[in-house]
N, C-alpha and C positions, 0 to 999 in steps of 0.2 A: 313456389318461387322461381321464378325466373332470375336465370341470366342475363343480363343486362352491358351493354356493349360498352366501351371505354369511354365512347363520346353521349353515351347515353349518362353516366355514371358523373363525367365532366361536368355536364350542360342541369342533371339531377343537383351539384353540389352551389354551381350558380344559384341559379335560383332562390336555395335555404339562404345561400348568401347573400342575395336581397333582400329576403323577405325581414333577413335579421338586423343589414344596415339599415331597411325603412323602420320597423319594430322599434327598434335601438336608437334611432339618429346617429347614428354610430359613421362617422367616418364619409360621412355622406361624398364632401367633397373629393376624397381619395379614389372614391367609387367610380364614378362620374364616367372615366372615359375606358375603365374595365366593364361597367356595360353596357357602354356603346357599342364595344368589341364585338360582343356574345348578343347582341340583338342585333346586330349589324349579320354576323354569321347563321342565326337562328333564321330569319328570312334567306339569306341565301347560303341556303347550305352545301357542301363540296359535294356530298352523297344524295340520288335519287332513286329511288325505287319506282322502279314502273311496272301496273301490272296490265295483263295481255291475255287476250284469249279471244273465245269465238262467245256471241251472246248469248247464246243459253247455256256458257257453261258455271252461271254463277259469280261472272267476275264483279259485279258493285254485292252483290249478299258475302264473297272473302275479304275484297275492303272490308265492308262494312265490320266485319269478325276483325280483320287485324286493329283496330280503331276500338271500337270496345261500346261501336252506339251506330245508329243508321242513318250516317250522314248521305250515303252515294244513294240515287236513287236507283231499285229493285225491282225490275221488267224482263218478262219473257220474249220482249221486242228490243233490238236494240234504240238505245237511247242518247248514248255517248255522241257527240258530234263534234265535242274540240273535247282537248286536254283538260283535265282537271285534277289539280293537286289540292288535298287532305295531310293535315299533321298527321306525322304517325313519329310519334316520341320525338326525337330533337331531327327530325325528316324531312323531306318530302314523299308521298306517298303519290304515284300519280294514274288514275282512272284515262286511257287511252279506247277511241273506237277503236272496236274488234276488228278480226282475220275478212268479216265477212260483211265489214263494212260497207257504204256507198264507197265508191274511189276517190272521191276528193276526201274523206274523211279516210281514208285509210293512208291518201301520201300523209295524214296530220301524223296518221300513229308513228308511221316509219319516221319521221324526223324529227320524232321524241327521242327511239327506239335508237338512232344513235346517242344521243345526249346524254341518257340513262347508264347510270354505272352497274344496275341491279336488276331485273327481268325477272319477274314470277309470271311464268307461261300460265293460265288454267286451264284444263281442259277437261272435258266430260268423261268418263273413263269409259261411259257408254257408247264404241263406233270410233276411239281416237286412232286406233291402226289403219282404218281406213279413210280415215281425213287427210288425206296426203299433203293438201294443200296448206293445214294446219302445222305437222309437220315439215314441211318445205319454209316454212316462214321460224319454224326454230331452229334449221339449218343456216337459214339466212345469222340468224341471231348469231350462231357459234361461228362460224365464218367469220362475223366483224370482232369477236374475241369480246363479248358479250358475257355476264356471266347468269348462270339464268337456270332457274329453281323450276324443273316440270311438277306440277300439281294437279295431281286428279283430286277433284272436288266432288266429295260422292255427295248422290242425290239420292242416292241408296245405297245401301248395306254393301259396301261388297270386303266379302273375305278375305283372310291373310292368304290362301290359296290364290283365291281370284286375282288378289295381287300380287303376286308375284310372278302366277302368268302371264296378265296385262303389261306387267314391267319386260316379262323376255318378248313378249309380242312386240311391245311397241319400239327396243330397243334394236332387237333384228329389221325391225322396217327405217330404223333411223341410222342403221350400219348401210344398207340398202341404200337410201337417200344418200348417204358421205360417200360409200365407191363412186356411184353416178358423179360425184363431184373432183373424181382423181384424192378423194383425201381417203389417205388410208390410214394415217397414227389412230390409234386410240383414243376415244372421242366421248366414250359413254362416262366417262370420271367426270368429266366437267358439266353431267347434266346428272344433279342428281334430280329423284323424282320421288318424290311425297303425295303421302295419301290424307288429304283432308277434309272434313265436314265442317263447312261454312255454317251451314245453320245451326248447328247444334253450338261449333262453336259461338258465332253472336248470341245466342241465347244465352248461354254459361255464363260471358261475358256483361249481357243487360240484365238476366236474375242472379249474377255475383254467385255462382252453380259453379267454384272450380274442375269438380268432378268432372259437370258438362266439357268442359273445354281442355281436357285431361284427357277427354274420353274422345275429340275430334281431331286429335294429332295437330291441334295446330304450336303449341305448345313444342313440340320434338321439331318443328320445320321454323319457330321463331328462333330456338337455339341453335341449329343450325345459320339461322340466317344472319347472327348477332356473330359468331363466328368468321362469319365470311367479313363485314362490317369491322369486325377488331382489327381485321391484316389491311381494310384499306386504311382501316386512321393511322395504327401503327408507321407506317409512313408519310404519313399529312403532319408536313411543318407548322400548319395553321392553328393543327391541333395543337400542337405543343405549346405552342406561344402565347395559346390562352393558356390553356393550364397552366403555364408559369406565373403569367400576371397574377388570375386566383390564386394562386398559393404565395405567392410575394404579399398581395393585398393580406390576404389571413395572417401571413406571419406577421406581420407591422401588426396588424388588430390585435394578437395576442401577445406582444413585447411591451403594446400602450395599455392593455389592459392586467399583464404581470408587474409595469413598471410605475403602478400609479398608487396611492397613500393607504392602502387598507394596511390596517393590523396586522400583525405578525401572522393572529390568530386565523384569521381572513386566508393568506397567503400559504399556509399548511393544510385549511382545508379544501381550499382551491386543487393544490398540485394533486392531496390523494384523487378530488373527483375525476383529476383530469388523469389521472392513472385507471379509474379502474375502467374510465369509458375509452382511454386508449387497452386497455386490457379485452376488452369486447371487440371494438374494431378489426383488431390482431388473432384476438380467437377465429373468426369466421374467418379470416382471409385466409388464416391456417386449417384451417378444418375445409374449407371449399379447395383449397388446393390439393390436399391427400384423398378426397371426392373426388379429386377430377385423376388424380393419378389410378386409383384403384380403376375408374370408369373407363381410361385410356386401357388401363393394363388386362380388362374384362374385354375392351374390345378386339384387342390382338390374340389373348384368350377364342373367343370366338372364330374366329378368322383359321386358326390355325387346328380348332376340332376338324371342323366343316372341311379344311380342306385335306385333312385325312380321315377323312369319312366316319368320325366316333360313332360306335355303334350307341356307344352310354352318354350322347350328347347331353341330354336334358338332363343327367345326373350326377353330369362333372359340372354345369351348370352351375344347379340349385348348391352341389358340395363345393364349390369356389364361393357364389355369393353368400354363401351361410359362416366361411370361416372368414373372406371376407369385413363383413357385417361387424362381427366381434372383433374383430382386430383394431378397426377402426371406433366401435364404441369404447375398447379399451382405452385406445388413442384419447377418443374426446374427454375420458372419464380423468385421464392423467393431466389431460391442460388443464381442467375446470380444478383438478384440487391443485396444482400449481399457480392458478391465479387465488385458488381461494388461498394459501400458503401467503402469497407476493400480499393481500390485502389485509390479511392480519398483522405480517409484515409490516408495512405501509402504516396502519394502528397503533402498532406500538412502536413506530418510531414518532409519530405525531405525540403520543399520548407523554415516550419521556420527552421531548420537546417542551409542554406545556406549563411543566412546574420550573425548566432552567428559565421562558421568558416570563414567569412571576404571574400568569395566571390563575393557576389553581396552585393548591398544597399538596404538597410531595408524597403527606397523606392521606388524600381525598381518595374513596374507593366509591366510584356511583357506580352502581354493578345492577343490573336488574334480573327479578326473580320470577317472572311469568308475563305473556306476552296476553296480547287478544287473542280471540279464538282465530284469526286466518296465522297467527304465527307460531309454530314451531317449539316445542314447548322444552325451554332449558334454563333448570333450577340454579341458585349458585345458592348453596348453603348459608344462614347466620345474617343476611344481606335483606336491605326494606327493598320492598315494591314499591317501584318508581312509575306513575301514570303516565304512558303514552299519549293520549289524545293529552292530555295539561301540556305539557311537553311543546306539541303544534302551535296551540294558542300565544304564546309568552315569544315578543315582536319587542326590538331594540332594547337590551336585556344590558348589566353593564357587563365590561369585558369579560370581571370574574363569572359573575353565572354563562357567561357567551360560552367558556371553556368547560364551563362541570358538565352544559347538557351538552356539546357536542360531543366531550370523552364519553357521556352516556348510550347517544345517540350510536357512536362507530363499537362502543363495545355488545354493542347490539347485534351487528353489521359482523364482526369477529365471529361473537358465537353462533351466530348464523349460517358462517359460513359450511363448519363442518357435517350441521346438518340438514341441509342441501344436499351435501353432495348422496345422503343417505335416500334419499330420491333419487339418485343416477345411479341407481347402484345396476346389481346384473341382473334382478326383475325388470328396470325401464327398458334394460336393454334390449333382451329378451322381446318384450313389446313389439320395438321397435323394429325387431329384426321379423319377428313374423308378419310384421304391416307393411313392410317393405316387401319382402315376399310376395306375400299375397298380392300385393299393387302390381305386383313383376309379374305374378302369374300369367296372366296375354300377353305381353313378352315373348314369354318363356312359350310357350304354345306356339305361338308364330312364329318362333327358329327353328322348332320339332317337324311344323307344316314345312318351310323351307326347306329344310334339310331332306326330308326325306324326298321332295322335289330336287334338293342338291344332287343325292346320289342317283336317281336315276339317269339325271344329266349326266352326270357325268361314268355311268356307265356307256350311253352314246359317246362320251370323246372317248373312250379306249376304243368304240368301234371305229369312227373317225381317223384315230391314227393312223389305224390299218394300211389307210390311199391316201398315201404321198398327194395324189392326183388335189388330195381337198385338204390341202395344206391350209388354205384364204377361210376357208367356210369352217376350219379348226377354228384357226386362230379369233376368228371374230365370236364363234361359241366357247374360245375358252373366256376372250372376255365379257361377253354376259355375266359368264359363270361366275365369272371374279368379279362383278358386279354385285351378284346378288347374296353373294359371300360378304360383301363391305358394307350392303345395307342389313342383311340379318344382325352383324355385329356390330352396325351404328346405331339399330334400335336398339338392341340389349343393352352398350352404354349408355344411351341419350337415357334410357329409359331407369337405369340404374341411377343415373348420377342426379337426375333431376326427384327422383324419389327418397332417395339417400338425402341432398342437400336440404330437401323443403322440410324433413322430422326433424336433423341432427341442427338444424338454421332455429327450426321451434325450440328445442331444447336449451341452446345456449340462452334465443331471448328471456324464455320462461328462467333462467338458474337469475340471470344480471337485474329483471325487473324486481327483488328482493333489494341487492344494494342499493340500488338506484333511488327504492322507495325511502329506504333509511337515508342516503343521502336528500335527499327531498326534505324532510323531515329537519337532518341538520341546518340547512339553509336558514330554515323557520328564524333560528336562534340569532340571525343578520339583518340589519335593517336590509328597510326598501332595498337604496342605492344597491347595496354592499350586492342583494341575492339581483338584481338586475347585473350585475356588472361580475358574479358566477356565473350565473346561469349563460350570460354572451360568454365569455369566456370559455369555459365547457362546449360548447356545440364550435365555437370554432374550432375548438384543437380536435373535436369529433369529425370535421371533415378536411383539415390539414392528414389526418390519421386515414381518415378514408382514398384522399387522393396519391397518398404518399406512394 
């Protein structure tokens, strides 16, 4: 699971709201102005992403990998004579004539470069250091204050040690070019370098093989690209206005749906369904925040360990990862326990209110003694068995029958909660930790390779410090060294975040699907109109929680 940018999340919520308004014919006139504003923004996005490079760098394949389908023409000869826009999430991704295109084509590219917010500069790792014109163009972008991601697109496998050496050589060349232009400040931090196998990433997306995409390096690039986009959007007043407009519409819709003439039973049911949905969204946010904090801590630790020249770097990394995963797993389990207790408390409150409303007899006790084969066994002695399947077929019941059936379903959910926790115990968490550390092994190996290179380079730094006449070279060497350390820290942090987040979100989704299934069964006790109202209310409430 990839992190989406704040704007992408907003437009995703808009598309869902638009679909609900159309499907349920709900408050259409009120939505028209909001729809117009969002559609205008989609046609004229504030942020454009430009892909630039030489013709043999695999630029079009890289664009197709980002998009997830073969839209840009791929060939070994320059084909692009103009700027072509492709839809990428809710932005425009622009394909432009390459550096070595005819003069008139290159002028088109130069004009667009000045308008773009982000430039994805795609190069072929083979011979990049000797491509003076290519790196000169990159320096032009830097001087024009453009955010540039330098991307080595693998056509042949590039080992981590070769990648580290190639970055060092490229950064040395960039520093030399900067010096010739009179740029003496540290520049490397503003030109992050990534390695991507565009062909593998495209194949993975087309074949829907997440493993290929992960191995291609594209997810790591997109993670960092989204972080930059979020920084841009955070300063965008138009984005905030759109969000407030959509939230206002959703809030008004929730008020309308909650104020209708539904019976007390349905109102109680809707409240419970909304609270369960909100609990899931809040939990996902809390867990993502915790994982992000752990990843940031790892990033800082890796930098510290490498700067200290720790001999036991790999062991430190594995020890920290194991301890942090155990801590995160315990926190996740605590979160789930709290959710289960809250659900049980809400169901208890609902059951207490039903007799007060005269909907069921206070002595009524409808409790299940067995479940189908897909449900954990929970036995309640001395109580008659109830057929779950038969319940799902009953519609438009009398109010009293509705209440009794709903009590039955809610009690299933309440009794299921502690049973679910048995599946989120120590053994499950140990498996998760083992899987994550196993998947992180390539990251660890890459860092160890980099560490050996760093250690040798550190000795070189010590020698350089003995000669004051080489102070400028020393400064530049230290800058390159610092960037290599930051690269290693970022790689470890990003790898940890993506693996843990993917695994923990899966656990949460599997946990909540049990309650969602039982809520769906309970919904069948109401009329068709009431069902539609409840579904719409629940989905609006979830959208509100996501945008909060």
